[in-house]
C-alpha positions in Angstrom: -39.3 29.7 -1.3 -36.4 30.1 1.2 -35.2 27.1 3.1 -32.4 26.0 5.3 -31.7 22.3 5.3 -29.8 20.9 8.2 -28.5 17.3 8.0 -27.3 15.5 11.0 -26.7 11.9 12.0 -24.0 9.5 12.9 -20.9 8.9 10.7 -21.7 6.7 7.7 -25.4 7.5 7.7 -25.2 9.1 4.2 -25.4 12.8 5.0 -22.7 13.7 2.5 -24.4 11.6 -0.3 -27.7 13.4 0.4 -26.1 16.8 0.4 -24.3 16.0 -2.9 -27.6 14.8 -4.5 -29.4 17.9 -3.3 -26.7 20.2 -4.6 -26.8 18.5 -8.0 -30.6 18.8 -8.1 -30.3 22.5 -7.3 -27.8 22.9 -10.2 -30.1 21.1 -12.6 -33.2 23.1 -11.9 -31.5 26.5 -11.5 -32.1 26.8 -7.7 -29.6 29.0 -6.0 -27.6 27.1 -3.4 -26.2 29.9 -1.3 -23.7 28.0 0.8 -22.8 24.9 2.8 -20.8 23.9 5.8 -19.8 20.7 7.5 -18.5 20.1 11.0 -15.6 17.7 11.5 -15.0 16.8 15.1 -11.2 16.4 14.9 -10.5 19.4 12.6 -10.2 22.6 14.5 -11.2 24.7 11.5 -14.3 22.6 11.1 -15.5 22.1 14.7 -15.8 25.8 15.7 -19.4 27.1 15.6 -18.1 30.7 15.0 -16.6 29.5 11.7 -20.1 28.4 10.6 -21.5 32.0 10.6 -18.4 33.6 9.0 -18.3 30.9 6.3 -22.0 31.1 5.5 -21.9 35.0 5.5 -18.9 34.8 3.0 -20.8 32.3 0.8 -23.9 34.5 0.9 -21.9 37.6 -0.1 -20.3 35.7 -3.0 -23.7 34.2 -4.2 -25.8 37.3 -3.7 -23.7 40.4 -4.5 -26.5 42.7 -3.2 -25.8 41.4 0.3 -22.1 42.4 0.3 -22.5 45.9 1.7 -24.8 44.7 4.5 -22.5 41.9 5.4 -19.5 44.1 5.3 -21.2 46.6 7.6 -21.6 43.9 10.2 -17.9 42.9 10.2 
């Protein structure tokens, strides 16, 4: 069962707490959590949409070694 979970909301709404709880649940039940990313409006390394894709691609390559050749071929 593949899924992408996208959390969004105002500051202080509890997004980080939800993400942490989800990651801990994945670790407990053996579900592979491939990657994560968060945007931070005032951090130039965290407010660039292009960084989202490169970060997730890197995390996918690290989590699923079979994907490395395919990801490398796209670079």
